SEDREN-327802 format. One record per residue: x, y, z of N, C-alpha, C in turn; residue in one letter. Coordinates in steps of 0.05 Angstrom, whole numbers, plus 5000, padded with zeros to 4 digits. Layout:
BEGIN
XYZXYZXYZA
...
END
This chain:
BEGIN
192484951643193184541626192584631596M
194484481590194284511550190884341547N
189784451527187384381517187284391492D
187384051482188184021451184484051443S
182983951456180383941444179583811436G
180383551428180383321419180183091437D
179782861441179482621444180782411441T
182682211452184082091447183081821456I
184681641442183781321453185981071439T
185680931453188580781447188180471460A
189080221453188780041467191880051484V
192280041509193680061521195479861534A
193679601528195479331538196779191509S
198478971516199178861491198778801476G
198778751453198178691420197578351432A
195778281413194377991413193077901439G
192977631441191177471451192377561485R
190477621498191177581530188577591550A
188577451571185777501595185377801595G
186477991599184978211594186778451585I
185278551575185478841555184679101560G
186279301563185779541568184979741552I
183379921544182680131526182580451546I
184180531539185080841552183981081534R
181881141543180881491532181981731549I
183181971535184182251542182482421536S
181582611544180582791530177682951544G
176083101537174683191545171682991551P
171982911528169382701518168882471537L
171282441554171882211569169282111586A
168282271603165982251608163982221599P
162582331583160882351559160882071550Q
164081871552163481641536163081371546I
164381551586163881421596160681331603A
158681481603156181511611155581391590Q
155581351558154281251540154880881540A
157580841548158280531549157680421576I
157880591593156680431616153280441627C
152480671615149780691622149380801643Q
151680941651150781061684153381281687Q
152981401705154781611716156681551732A
159281501733161081311739162481631759L
163681471790163881541809167081581798P
167981771807171881901803174081731823V
173981581808177181381815176481231830R
173481091826173080871834172880621810E
173780351821173680171802170580041801A
167979951774165679961775166079671764C
165679461770165279311750161679261729Y
161879231701159479251699159379131665L
156779201650158379181632158679361603P
159179341586159879581569158279511546F
156279791539153979731521155279861498I
153579671476154179811449151979981443A
151680101417149080351414145880171408D
146879961402144379741398143679621425D
143979731445143979691484144779401482S
146279171463148178911466149779101473S
151278801496152978741516154978671495V
157478801497159778821478161578631491L
161478761527164578581540162478671575D
164778551590163678631619166878581631R
166678981645169578941652169579131670G
171479281684171479471702172779761688I
171479951693171380211691172680411707A
174080531698174980791719175981031703L
173381231715174681471713176181651733L
177181841718179182011724178482311719F
179082501732177382821728179382911725E
179683121700182083311715182683451729A
184783531734186583521727188383271746P
187483091754189282981773188482691752H
189882581731190082311720193482401701S
194282091695196282131680196682411661F
194482421641194582541620194282921635T
192482911658191883211663189883251652G
189383081635186083041625184182911639E
181482921631179482711645179482471620H
180282221638181481981633179781731640V
177781571619177681391616178981091616L
179080931632180580581628176880441626E
177880291612176580091604178079811608L
177179611625178979421631176379211628Q
177879031601175778851599178178571584G
175978301574177278141566178578211537H
181778091533184178181523183577991488G
181377951492181377811462181778001437G
183378031420183478181397180378291379P
178678181378175778361368174578321387V
174478231417172778451429174078731441V
176378651440177278931439175679121412L
176778991393176479261374173279231369D
171779071384168779241389168279451403M
169879471433169379641444170279851431V
173479871430174680081410172980221382M
170980141369169880121347167480311364Q
166680321384164380381410164080681407R
168180701421169180931424169581041407V
170880971388170781201369168381321357L
165981141352163681191341162481461358Q
163681451390162981631408164381961408L
166281961385166982241383170682181391G
171882021406174581981402175281881370A
177982021374179981881355182581651359R
184881501344185581401355188081551361I
189381551383191881671392194181641375A
196681781369198281821352200481591372R
203681501366204581461379205681571400P
205781551425206281651453205482001460G
202981911443200382181449200082241484E
198882031480198182031517200282141538F
202882091539205882171547206282491542S
204982511510205982821500204283001516E
201282941516199783121536199983261559R
201882851580201682921608203583101610A
205683071588208783371590207183591589F
205483641559204083871555202683981573L
201883811595199783861626201383951644N
203883911654205583941666206183681693D
205583491676204183241700207483051692K
208483061669211782921670213783221660L
216083201660218883311646219883171618D
220183281603221183121584223082861592L
225282881596226382671614224582411622A
222582441637220582271650219482221631Q
218382361612217282151593217982081579A
221182081575222781741555223981601576E
223381681593223881431618221481231611A
218881261608216281091604217480911584I
217881071561218580811535220680651548S
223680781552225780671562224680391586D
222380411606222980241629221180001604L
219180011593217579851578219879711560I
221279851539223979721533225979671541D
225679631574227879541596229279181580S
230679161575231478931571233678801596S
233678961619234878731639234478911660S
234178811687233178851713233779151726V
237479101713238779391725237679551703A
237479541684236179831660233879851667A
231379701670228379771692229179951712A
230879861731231380011769231780281750K
234180321728235080621727231980711711A
230580631696228080771679226380841695A
226080601723223980721745225280951753V
227480991763228581261780228181501763R
228081561738227781711722225581821719S
223581601713220681531704219681701736M
220281691755219781751784220682061786S
222182201771223682391777225982511788G
227582281796230082281806231882351792E
232182371764233882451744233382761743F
231182881739230983121734230583301763S
230183151784230183381811233483291813A
235083051811238383191812239083451784H
237683441760238983671746237583911755V
235083861765233984151773235384201805G
236584021819238384151843241084321827A
241684221808244284341797244784541787I
241284671768240484891759240085091776Q
238385001799237785231828241485351840E
241885121835245285291838247185461828E
246485391795247085501772245985821768L
243085761778241586001782242986251808I
244086051831243986131851247486301845A
249186171828251686371825251386551805V
249986451790249186771769248286931789R
246086911803245287111816247487321819V
248987201849251087321854252687481830W
253787291806255387491790253687721787L
251187671774249987891764250088171788E
249188061817249188311832252088441840A
253688311828257488401833257288611809A
256088461786256488681762254188951759L
252388951781250689011777252289301797D
253089211823254889371844257789451844F
257989391818261189371818262289681817S
259989871822261790211830262390181862E
260789911874261390031904263789871918E
264589991934266889831949267389541955D
265889451961265589091964265289011939I
267688781941268788661919267288331921D
265788321902263488081915264487771905F
265887891871267787681869270187571876L
270787701899273887681912272587451932A
270087421939269187171955269686911943E
271386771965272086551962269786311960P
267686371970265786241979264286221946A
264886391925264286401906264786181888L
268186171889269385961872269385661886Q
268085671909267685471922265185301917Q
263285561909260885391896260685331870R
262785451855263285421824264485121830A
265985071841267784801844265984571856V
263484581879262484501877260184391854N
258884571844258684531808259484311796L
261484471791263284231767262683901781V
263483951812262883571818261683501824S
259183641817256483601823255883451795E
255483641775256883471750257783231740F
260683201745261382891748260182651756D
258682751780257082611799253882511777N
252982721770251982621759251582531734L
253582541707254182441697255782181685L
256882181707257481781713254181701724A
252481731741249981651734248981541715R
249281811700248181791669248881581647A
251381671644252881541625252581161634E
252881171651252280831657249180721651Q
247080991657243980961650244380891612G
245081071602245881101574246580741566Q
248780751579249980401570247880221567R
246680191593245179951605242779951584L
241780291572239580301562240380331524R
241880371509243380311482244880131481D
246279961510248179781502252079861493G
253579771491255779941483256479731459L
258479891444259679821425262179691425T
262679491418264579471424267179251402I
269379441400270079281369272979121380V
273078891365275178711370277278711349I
280078851356281878951339284278661348A
285878701325288778551331289478481297G
292978311305293578261277290978001271V
292877921242291277781236291677501240T
289977311241290077071255290677021288N
288977261306290277271330286877171340A
285177111332282477001349280677241343G
280177341336278477601337275977461329K
275077341308272677261290272277041306S
274276831321272976641336272576731361S
272776951375271577071396269477201398L
268577351367265677451364264577161361L
264177041352262776761356262676571376N
265076661396265076451420262776721438A
262376951441260877131459257877141440L
257877041416255377071406253676771404A
255576541412254276191413253876171386G
255076341363254576191334256976241318A
257076101296259376161275258076401263D
257976691267256776871255259276951225T
261676871253263977001226265876771216A
266276691200268276541182270976571190I
272276371203274376231214276076111202V
278776151197280275901176283276011185T
285075851178287575971192289576061170D
287576241149289676321128289276691135I
290876771138291577111141290077261125E
287877381143287177691120284277511115G
282777361122280977221120278277461118T
278177571149275377811142276678041141T
276378151120276878421103274478641110R
272878471116270578801124269778741155D
268878951158267379051191264378821187V
264778651207262478481222262378611246L
258778631238257178641264255278451277R
254578411299253078251315252878401335E
249778271338248378461365247878241386E
249178201407248677981429248378081455I
246277891473246078061494247077831518N
247777941536249077851566247877901585I
245777671603244377761625242777931614D
241178021602238978161584240578511576G
243378541580244278831565245778731535V
244178921522245978951496248079081497P
249478881474251578921473252878911435L
253079121429253579161394257279051389H
257378831375260078701376260778771350V
263978901339264378941319266578801313V
266578531289269378441287270578551263D
273778581265275178751239277678691230T
277778721218280278601195283078621203A
284278411204286878411223288578611211G
289978761235292078931219294178881218L
295378981197297678791185299478981160R
302178971152303179091132301778951105A
300978991084299778931057298979141034T
299779071022299079140983296579100972D
294878980991292378810980290979030980D
289179190958287879380959285079340977Q
284679040978282279050992281879001020V
284478931025284678811053285379161061E
286979261052287979511064284879721066L
283179641051281179831052279779691082E
279579451087278679281104280679381133G
281779491136284879621157283679891159I
282980091140281880271139279080301153R
277480121157275480131167274780051187R
277079851200277579751220277979981242A
280080161234280280351249278980601257R
276880641231274780741229272380671257A
272080431259271180281270271480381305Q
274180341298276080361334274280651348M
275580761329275581121330272781151345D
270081021338267981081346266780941365N
268480721381267580451393267580651425A
265980531443265680561471267980421482D
269080211464271280061481272779801468H
275679761464276979601440277879411453V
277079151450278078921462281478881442L
283978941450286178811436286578591440V
286178441417286978181413290278101411I
291777911436294277761421294077511424I
295077361402295377141392298477041408D
297276921439299776641457301376621436A
301576451413303176291407304576451384T
304176651367305976911367305477161371R
305977281392305577441408306577781382P
303677901384304578221378302478401380A
303178691389302278941398301378981370L
299179021360299179261338298779571345P
299379601323299780001334296980081327D
296180121350292780301351292980541368I
292580701355292480981371289381061368E
287581081392285481161392284681441413L
282781541408281581771416281981731457P
281982021460282381931496279981821505E
277281851488275081771499273981421494S
275681381480275681011473277680821494V
276480721507278180551531280280321505R
280980071520282679941517282879731532R
282079391525283279241539284379061528T
286778931537287778711521287578451536V
287678341513286378021521288577851505I
290677611517291077451509289077221496I
290077111473288076981469289776691465N
288876451455289576171451290876091472K
289876191500291276101529291575791525S
290175581517290175211513292275311497D
294275381481296375371472299175351479Q
299475481506302275541519301475451542V
303975401557305575391579303575601608D
303775511631301875751649305376001652E
306975951642309376161651309776251623T
308576211606308676371584306776551584T
304176401595302676671595302476911623L
304176801642305176911662306777141650A
308577121632310477261619309277561604S
307577421589305277531565304377731581L
302577671603300277861614302378061622T
304978011639305478311640307378331622Q
308378321597308978421589306378631567Q
305378501561302778711547300178791559F
301578831589300178851605297078841605D
296278531603293578401590291978391609A
289278401608287278471635286378061634S
286978021610284477761616286577601594F
286777281601286877061590284776861584C
283876861559283076751544282876481520I
281876221518281776111491278976091483S
278276351455275276301449274876081436A
276375921428277175591420275275431432K
276775461454275775231481273675331501V
273375571495271875771521273175861547G
275675711545277275811572276876181578D
276276241609276676531609274476711596G
272576561589269576701571268176741583L
267876701617265276751629266477021648D
269277031651270577261663269977531651A
271477491621270877711600267377781600L
265577551600262977661589262577861624K
263277791644263077921671264178191671A
266078191660267778461646265378631630Y
265278571613264078741582261178851600L
260278601619258278721634257978931651L
260579051656261079201680261179451667S
262479431654263279661627259979771620L
258379621615255879651617254079811630A
255579791653253479831675251979691692G
252079431685250479301694251679141718H
250679131742251879181770254379291780D
253279621771256579721779256479921799S
258579911810259080071833258480361836A
257780441812255980731814252780671828V
252580831848250780871858248081071851E
245180861849242481021833242881211802G
243881031786243580951765241281081744V
241481331732238781411715238681301692Y
236581221672236381261644236981521644S
237881451619238781671599238581691576A
239081881558239281821532241382041519R
242281901488244682091481244282381487R
242282521478242282781479241882891512R
241582751526241882861562244182871564H
246582591548248982771562250282941545L
249282961517251083211510249583451521D
247583501527246283741559248483781563A
248183461590250083561610253383581603L
253983431578256383511573257783801571Y
256483961550256184271551255984441576H
253984311591253784511613255484521631A
257884311641259784151654261884441637R
262084341612264484491598264784761606E
261884901602260685271612261485231636A
260385151659261085201679263985211693T
265284981682268884971683270085201668D
268385271646269985571637269885761653A
267385881662266385981684267985981714A
268685761717269385751739273385891733L
273985751711276385941702277386171707Y
275186271698275486551690274586701726R
272686591740272986651772276186631786L
276986421774279986411784281586541786R
281586671755283886821745282587221750E
280587141760279387461755279387571735S
278687371712278887471687276487611673S
274787711664272687791646269987741668M
268987841684266987571698264087671683P
262887821666261187821651262287581640E
263787591622263687281604263087041625L
264586901652263486761666259886801675A
259186971678256487051672254686841654A
255986901630254786871609256086641601E
257386531610257286241613256786051621E
255286141643253986001668251186031655L
250286251640247486351631247486061604R
249585991589249785721561250385491582L
250685471613251485141624247985181635A
245785331642243485351639241385211624Q
242785371605240685341584241585041569R
243684981570244684591561241684491578S
242384431605240384391628237684401621L
236684631603234184651600232184471586D
234684361564234384101544232983891550Q
234183871580233783621589230083531603I
229683881616227583831615225184011605S
226284181599224484391592222884671599G
223184561626220684811642222684941653V
224985051649226085351658224685651644F
224485761655222586001643225086211650D
226286401631228586611634227386841648S
224786841656223387021671224386911695E
224886631713226286541732227886761743D
229886721729232086881743232087101748L
230687341729230287591745227987541766L
226487411767224987321799226687391819G
228687131815230687051832232487291842R
233187451824235087701833233787881850I
231388001840229488161851229388041878F
227787771882227487641911230587661925S
231687521926234287471947236387681951D
236288011930238188171931236988471942F
234188341943232488681942233888931933C
233988901909235189131888233389351887I
234289541902232889731898233290001889G
235289911871236890281860235190261833K
END
């Protein structure tokens, strides 16, 4: 167990006036602080209703005290929770008494940090606690609970175990290369590597959806001038955020708006209209528009139904686009049907009068992972996804070498790199582990 040596404290309930306020204490002095404030030895893991006593024997408050002995607590240390009235003044009075008895104010996140250092949580679980608190939707909260309870880490751990098993097989084959048996030719080895890549894809799908729920999507609205891009931004935001006029080239710079649909955050970016021009200011706006599209999660390409034109837009493979016909209120149904087919459009809307906006909002929610068909979504961060991408790429490279029977030593190295990437998610793997598995599984006695 990590022993920091000092005792920390903080108000664990929300700021401001409330019915109940909670002060949490963690560290070696927690039992002594309990004895001093409660004027008695507290039973372990049993709620006691009693007065909280000041150094002059006056009563500061009355409430519930809970004592947890190490290592059976959230942090793995002795923990004391004092649950009293939630007024800022009374909480401060009790807090000052706790500090007087030897505790110090905790740093932000220090309770979770100690839980990690004492092997009560891995890094992904610790981060999920913050994600749960900051959840902006029911779907995001459920994803955070899954990660906090260890489902995400368990899924990563299962893949890691299989990576170790395949590495063990490869290392053994290399060690016994002088024997007549060709371990590398076994079809089961390649199949296990194929299954690993498939498991990575499954885990990535869940984690990507969770990351969208947590961080939101960056949606760029693009199109020719006067197609209704700014009108769409205003309609989605529910406010006149962008200037809308009949003059072409009104929007010359990037305009960002943070909007919230059913609790899901969306970062919507309005851009300059795409057209040929000699205006240097407008050209700079167009350059910025294209840069925003290259870094977006999704691009909404807006086409004016009254003067249809599809702008020249080239996007990276990672960026998807959706074509939308705007100003549907200004043309007939036959024309709309023809334009939809011509441009392979997904939606026909009128940003001005609101037609089709509900369907578009539902679509944006689905892109962000809300009510997604992907089951068991995990709350994940960009660092988790980067680690998973690198691990999957390395595993895929190892599979290629196995299929081509090309330099199995490099295949083993690719799997080592994949395993190292996964280590960054939880931070719990020890390199000695692999050595132990090799000897125990294969009983190498040479």
